N, C-alpha and C positions, 0 to 999 in steps of 0.2 A: 515946236508942237510936242507936247510934255508925254513922257512914255507910259505906260501902264505901270501900276507900281510892282508889276511883279517881275516886270522886264526890265525895272532898274537895277544899274548892275552891282548896288551895295546889296539888293534882294537875292538877286541870285549869288553873290559870294556868301551869302549867309547860309543860303540852300546847298551849295556846295562846301563850305566848311562850316559846318555850325558851334563847330568847338574852338574856331577864334574869336567868337563873342560871347558864346557861357562862359567859357572858363575868364575873362577878365571880369566880365561884370559879378562873377560870383566871388570873385578875390572882393572886389571892391565890398560887396554883401558883408564878407565875413570881416573885413577890416571896420568896416563899420560898428558892426556886433560889437566886438571886439572892447575896441575903443572909445566908442561914444556912446553905446546904450547904455542906460542903468540895467542893472540886473531886476528881473523881476522878482517879487514876492508872493508864493502862492497864500490865498485867505483860506484855505481847506487846511493846512498842518501847520502848525508852531512849532517851531524845532525847541528842544530843550534848551540848547544852549544858542545865543543869537550874536554871529559876529557881524557887525556892521562896518564897513569902511567908510572912513571919514570924506572919502573923494569918490566920483563917479565917472569920472572920463581922465583922459589921457593928461590933458594939458592942466589940471587943479593940483592945488599943492598937495604934500604927503600922501601920495597912492598908496604907498606901503603901509601906512600906520591903521592898525587893526585896533578896535575899541571892545574890548571882551563884557559882554552884557550880561546880565543873569547868570554867573557863574556862582557855585554854593561857592560859601561861606568857608575859608580855611581850607580852600581848595589846593593849595600848596604851603607847604610847613618850611621857613626860613631859620637855619641855625644855624649861628657863628661860634664853632670852638673855640675858636681863640678866646672867647670869652668864659668858658668853663674854668673854674679853678681847682689848685690843689692847694692847699694852706693848712699850716699847723694849727689852727682853729678853725679845724672843719664846720663844725657845728653853729658856731657863731657865724659863718660865712654861707649857713643853709646848702651845703655841698652835699648832693647825694649820693647815696653808697646805693651800689646791688651788692646784695649780700647773697649767694649762689652756694648750693649743698645738692653734691650726687649722692642720691640715696638709695643704698640697697632695703634698707630696715629702718622702721620709724622708730626713735629711741627717744621715750617721751622726757626722758631727763636735757635731752637735746633742745625741746621744741619749746619746754620751760625757760632754759638757759636764754637762748633769743628772745624772748619775749619778755625777760627781764633786763636787757639793753636799754641804756638808757638814753642813747643817742635819738633822735626825734623819731619815731615810727614813718612820721609821715615825710620822713624823706630816706626812708630805706624801701626798696624793691626788692622784694624774696625770688627768689629763684630755685625751682627743685628740677632735678629729672630722674626716672627712675626707670629700672628694668622691665621688659614683657616678660616676666617670668611669674611665677608661684612668690616667692621675697616680694617682689616688686608691687603683685597685684596686692597682699597684705600690707605694706608699707604705704602705698597709695590710699587704700580706706582709712587706714590709722590717719594721716596726715589730711586728707579731707574733712574726717571726723573732730580732728582738731581743730581746724579753720572756724568750722560749720559752729563749734562750741563757742569759741571766744567771738565770732560774729554774735550769737545768741546774748551773748554778756555785753556786745556793745561796748568791746575790748579790741576789736582789731582796727587798728589806726594805721597801719601798714599802704604805703602809696599804692601800689599793685604786688599782685602774687602771680608766679607765673611756675605751672607744673609742666613737663614736657616726658612724654615715654621716648623712652630710646630704642631708633631703630637697629643701630648695629649690637652686636652679641654681647654678653655678659656671662659667666661665669655661674653656673648654676649652684653650687655651695659657696655660702656665705660667710661660714665658720672662721672664726679667726685662723685655726692652724691650716685650713685648707688656701685660704685667700694668700694665707704669707707665705708658703711653700715658694722654694727657691723655684721649681721647676713648672710654677705656673706665671710667672712675674713677668717674663714679654708679654704673653698671650693677655695676662690680666691688666697689664698695665696701657697695653695699647688701645684695649677695649676702655679703660676709664679715659683716656688721653680722647677719643673717639668723643665719648660724652661730654669731657668738660668742654671741648671743643663746639660742638652742638648746642650744648647750654649758655655759655657766653655770649658767643655770638648771635642766639637767637635774644636772648635778655639784655643784652648792652643795647644802652638809646644813648641819643646824643644830651640825653639832660644829667646822666653820671658822671659823678667827678674820681671817683672809687670801688674798687669792684673787691669786695671781701671774702676768698674762699673759705669757707666752714664747714669741715669736714661732719658728715651725719651722725657720729660716734664721739663729737667732741661735746663734753657732758657740762662743764666747768669751766669760765672764762669769768672772769671780773666783768661787772656789769657796765663798765666804763671800755671795754675792750676797744668799741670804734675809734675814740678819742684819744686811749693812750696809743693805737698803732699811727692814727693820722697824724699827731703831735711831732712825729718824728720826720713826716714828708718826705720821705724815702718811694723811689720808684717801685721797688719790692721789696717785704717788709716780713717776715715769718717769726712768729712766737715761738717759744719749745715747750714741743707736748710731751707731757710726762703724764703719767698713769697713776692712780692710788689704787693699792692694795692691803690685803691685811697679813702681815706677819705672821706665819701660823706658828712659829719658835715662841715670838714676844705677844702674838695675840693685839696687837698693837697696830693701829693704820699708817702706812707708810708710802713713801712714793719713790719709783723710778722712772727711769728715761723709757721713751716709748717709741718715737720717730725719728730714725737716725737717717731720714733724707734730706736734713739741714747738714753740708757740710763745706768744709774748703780742700778744692784739689790739693793734692799730694804728687810727687815725683813717680810713686809708686803706681798711683791711677795711671797718670798720663802713659806708664812705661805698658803695663796692663791691656790700656786701649791700644797704644801702636801698632802690639801684637795682635790685635784681633780682626776675625773677618768684617766688613763692612756691615755685615747685617746681624753683628754679635751686640750685647749693652752689659754694661756694668749696673748692678744692684749692689746698694749699698746696705749694710747692716749684717752680712752673710759671711760666716768664716770660711766659706767656701772661697770667695774674692775677698783675697787678701790687698786692700786699697792704702791700708794705715792713712786715710785722709782724717783730718782733724772733724769730730763731727761737735755739732754744738749741744746736742742732748748731755756731753759729757764737760761741758764750761757752766754748767748750773753751779751759783754760789750762792746757797741760801743768805748768805749774810751781804750779798752785793746789789749794787746798784740796778732798780728793773728796769732802768732807761740805758741800758748799757748796749751800745751797739758792736755788732760781730761782721765784718764783711763775708759773703758767702759765693762759693760757686752752684751749688745744689741748695734746693728746697723740698719739702714735702708738702703736702697739700692740707695737713691739718689745719692750720689757722694763718693765712697770707693774705695780706693785703697788697693791691695791685692798685697803682695808677690806670684807672681808667685808660688813658691814651698810650700805655705798654701793649693792650690787648689791639687799640685801635691802631697803632702802629705797626702790628702782624705778628706779636709775640702769642702763640700759639703752644699748645698742650702736644707734641709728635707724638704720634703713634706707629711711629717707625724708630729706628735707631738714628740719632742725630748728634754725632760726636759719642757716638757710644750711649748715649743717653737715651732716655724715654721718658715720656710722660710729664709730671712736675721738675724733674732734673733736667729734663730735655728742654722746659719752659724756660727756668732762670740759664740755660746756657744761649737758649736764643734771646731772652732779654737782653744779656751781656753783650753777644754780638752784634744787636741793634745800639747799644751804646749806653745803657740804662745798668745802675749798680744796684745790685741784690745786698741785702743786709737781712743779718738774724738777732732778736733778742736774746740770749742765752739765759739772764735770771727772769724773763717775763713768761711766765708759766700758764699754760692752759691745759685743762685734765680729758684725756680720751677714756671711754666706756672701757667698764672691766666686766670680761666677758665669764 
């Protein structure tokens, strides 16, 4: 005689221990859902990006393969920096140049000079950084006005123009006698270093082969400046910065050295550095610190070959061509004492510590604005 269903031992066991049945059934359902059922697709909303799996089951092939559908074009950019070239014939090789200028005042002659450069402007990106002070505001308005003027004449052919505002501090007075006073050099050049670093590491792109640092008060260079510097194919190469002036005795125009930051290290300089505190710096061109370093400014020969090269240990920032990979490898402008050097001179030291050579052209002159 059959027992009533509620008196069955199986049913009584379920009633006494329901979890013993519910748990195994739940596990079986979860396993089936995870490994055998296809994911459902809602018909109410369509996702922006659709990721459809090739396989829908545990035993199908290539379960982990994913097809990315409906992605926006060029959502990922690939750059092979090994294909970037630095060659003596940069223009023929269509090598791009990043021309960088920290600017505290706008000098029209500077602007006219860079626009007269004969290197293909479509291969040049201009980058500027200006301080957030009164001088910076005036310079910014003048720069923007000059850019718009070229645009209106359909003569603005640069690949790109980047204008940054300096977040770090800057000297209030930009007069020549104030900014070159020995007492403010550590502070001033530390500020300049921060500005230069912000500019280069913001504006530098994977397309650039060269970086040309050109100060905002360099008002005259040969139109072939970029070609003349790239032909040497050096990691770091500085032109010799001079200044034109009127000799009051003869009333004739003459030239004189201006930038004394292009130098070769001396035993005296090393001895001075060895006895300095960690936070002290050596600045060149001041009689109070007699390093007796050979200064490139004093090696100019008016009858010499403009292609003559001179190995250097320190550089200024007037007109310096740098292979972009030097910056990419980490060479920057220290805003702190680096081997008792700072800013551009510290940059030269850092580049050499990274294994790059630094050179100057003593007979290749560019001219600084005469205030």
